[in-house]
C-alpha positions as CSV (number, residue, x, y, z in Angstrom):
1,M,-0.1,0.0,-0.4
2,Q,3.5,2.4,-0.4
3,T,3.2,5.3,-3.3
4,A,4.4,4.7,-6.2
5,A,8.0,5.5,-6.9
6,V,8.9,7.3,-3.1
7,P,11.4,5.9,-1.4
8,S,10.1,3.8,2.4
9,L,10.0,6.3,4.7
10,G,9.7,4.3,7.4
11,L,8.6,6.2,10.6
12,K,9.1,9.5,9.1
13,Y,5.8,9.3,8.1
14,A,4.4,9.2,11.8
15,L,5.7,12.4,11.1
16,L,3.0,13.5,9.1
17,G,0.4,12.3,11.6
18,L,1.3,15.1,14.0
19,V,0.5,17.7,11.3
20,I,-2.4,15.9,10.1
21,D,-5.0,17.7,12.3
22,H,-3.4,21.7,12.2
23,P,-0.1,22.7,10.9
24,M,2.9,23.0,13.5
25,H,6.4,23.8,13.3
26,P,9.0,21.3,13.8
27,Y,10.0,22.5,17.4
28,E,6.2,21.7,18.3
29,M,6.7,18.6,17.2
30,H,9.5,17.9,19.2
31,Q,7.9,18.6,22.2
32,Q,5.4,15.7,21.6
33,L,8.2,13.6,20.6
34,L,9.6,14.2,24.3
35,E,6.3,13.6,26.4
36,A,6.3,10.6,27.8
37,K,2.9,9.8,26.6
38,A,1.3,8.5,23.3
39,L,3.1,8.9,20.5
40,G,6.6,9.8,22.5
41,L,6.4,6.4,24.8
42,V,7.3,4.4,21.4
43,W,9.5,7.2,19.5
44,H,12.1,9.4,21.0
45,L,14.3,11.8,18.1
46,K,17.0,14.1,18.8
47,Q,15.9,17.8,17.2
48,G,18.0,17.4,14.9
49,H,17.5,14.5,13.3
50,L,13.7,15.4,13.1
51,Y,14.6,19.0,11.8
52,A,16.4,16.6,8.6
53,M,13.5,14.1,8.4
54,V,11.1,17.1,8.0
55,A,13.9,18.5,5.3
56,S,13.3,15.1,3.3
57,L,9.2,15.1,4.1
58,E,9.1,18.5,2.4
59,E,11.7,17.4,-0.4
60,A,9.3,14.2,-1.1
61,G,6.2,17.2,-1.3
62,F,4.7,15.1,1.6
63,L,4.9,18.6,3.2
64,S,4.8,22.5,2.6
65,S,6.1,25.1,5.0
66,T,5.2,28.8,5.5
67,T,7.1,31.0,7.5
68,E,5.5,33.2,10.6
69,S,6.7,36.3,12.0
70,Q,7.2,36.3,15.8
71,G,7.8,40.3,16.5
72,T,11.5,40.9,17.2
73,R,12.4,36.8,17.5
74,P,13.3,35.0,13.9
75,P,10.4,34.0,12.0
76,R,9.5,30.4,12.5
77,K,8.7,27.4,10.0
78,V,5.1,25.7,9.9
79,L,4.7,22.5,8.5
80,H,1.8,22.1,6.4
81,L,0.5,18.5,5.4
82,T,0.5,18.2,1.3
83,P,-2.5,16.6,0.2
84,A,0.3,14.0,-1.1
85,G,1.4,14.4,2.4
86,R,-1.9,13.1,3.5
87,S,-2.0,10.0,1.3
88,A,1.2,9.1,1.7
89,F,0.3,8.8,5.6
90,E,-3.3,7.1,5.3
91,N,-1.1,4.5,3.4
92,W,1.4,3.6,5.3
93,V,-1.1,3.8,8.4
94,A,-2.9,1.5,6.9
95,A,-0.3,-1.4,5.9
96,P,1.2,-4.0,8.1
97,V,5.1,-3.3,9.1
98,A,7.4,-5.9,6.4
99,H,9.7,-6.7,8.9
100,G,9.1,-8.4,12.7
101,R,12.1,-5.7,13.8
102,D,10.0,-3.2,12.8
103,L,7.1,-3.7,14.8
104,R,8.4,-2.0,18.0
105,Q,8.2,1.3,16.9
106,E,6.7,1.0,13.1
107,F,3.7,-0.7,14.4
108,L,2.9,0.9,17.3
109,A,3.3,4.5,15.8
110,K,0.4,2.6,13.0
111,L,-1.4,1.5,15.9
112,F,-1.7,5.2,17.5
113,F,-2.7,6.9,14.3
114,A,-5.4,4.3,13.4
115,A,-6.7,4.1,17.2
116,Q,-7.0,7.8,16.6
117,Q,-8.9,7.5,13.6
118,S,-11.0,5.1,14.8
119,A,-11.5,1.7,16.3
120,D,-12.8,-0.1,13.2
121,S,-9.4,1.2,11.5
122,A,-7.1,0.0,14.5
123,L,-8.4,-3.4,14.0
124,A,-8.3,-3.8,10.3
125,L,-4.6,-2.7,11.0
126,I,-4.1,-5.2,13.6
127,S,-5.8,-7.6,11.5
128,R,-3.2,-7.0,8.4
129,Q,-0.5,-7.5,11.1
130,R,-1.6,-10.9,12.2
131,A,-1.7,-12.0,8.7
132,S,1.7,-10.7,7.9
133,C,2.8,-12.3,11.2
134,E,1.4,-15.5,10.6
135,S,2.9,-15.8,6.9
136,W,6.3,-15.4,8.8
137,I,5.4,-18.0,11.2
138,R,4.8,-20.6,8.9
139,D,7.9,-19.6,7.3
140,L,10.1,-19.9,10.2
141,R,8.4,-23.3,10.8
142,Q,9.2,-24.2,7.0
143,E,12.8,-23.3,7.7
144,I,13.3,-24.8,10.9
145,H,12.0,-28.3,9.0
146,A,14.1,-27.9,6.0
147,L,17.1,-27.4,8.6
148,E,19.9,-30.3,9.2
149,A,20.3,-31.6,12.1
150,S,24.1,-30.5,12.7
151,R,23.2,-26.8,12.0
152,R,21.8,-26.0,15.6
153,Y,23.0,-22.9,16.0
154,E,20.7,-21.8,12.7
155,R,17.8,-24.2,14.3
156,L,18.3,-21.7,18.0
157,V,18.3,-18.8,16.2
158,L,15.0,-19.5,13.9
159,Q,13.3,-20.7,16.9
160,F,13.7,-18.1,19.2
161,R,12.5,-15.9,15.9
162,L,9.6,-18.0,15.7
163,S,8.9,-17.7,19.5
164,Q,8.6,-13.8,19.3
165,M,6.3,-13.9,16.5
166,E,3.9,-16.4,18.0
167,A,4.2,-13.8,21.0
168,V,3.5,-11.0,18.9
169,L,0.7,-13.1,17.7
170,S,-0.8,-13.3,21.8
171,W,0.2,-9.8,22.0
172,L,-1.9,-8.7,18.8
173,D,-5.0,-10.8,20.5
174,Q,-4.9,-8.1,23.8
175,C,-4.5,-5.4,21.6
176,E,-7.6,-6.7,18.9
177,Q,-9.7,-7.1,22.6
178,A,-8.3,-3.5,23.9
179,M,-9.7,-1.6,20.7
180,D,-12.8,-3.7,20.5
181,A,-13.8,-2.0,24.6
182,P,-16.5,-0.3,24.8
183,D,-13.9,2.8,25.9
184,S,-11.6,2.2,23.7
185,P,-10.3,5.2,21.4
186,G,-12.4,5.6,18.2
187,K,-15.9,4.5,20.1
């Protein structure tokens, strides 16, 4: 579900979600990510790195900016989501992560924004991620089965990955139950 001809920007898309409802300046974005709540629970970003990511999102045409006068202080840049940025963000939020290692940050960011849209959006994302995890589990089981008995270390590595994916499936069940609860976000 990624947009065509645009390199994968991964977690950078989460920055688009911060400006989806109202324009804001990069410093304000950084302050939101510093808070130990919401998206700040899973993603910590140095201010310089955030500015570089914003620049790449502007270069990709996902953000535009204006300058805002501040009296005697230097003007500040205010970021606006472009139509292309909105489309890219919506596609990113709806798609499951492509690798197990991306579950810890990228999937959690996607789940955060999907839950803000609606419980149904979050449940749909969880369902798509479950299907991806089930596919990874099938592949891992086949790899383990195909290994020669003498390749003990490789078997242990694959069994570790398999147990992680099985734990993720159990956690996705918890996510589904939480989003299905009457007091969940978007309900």
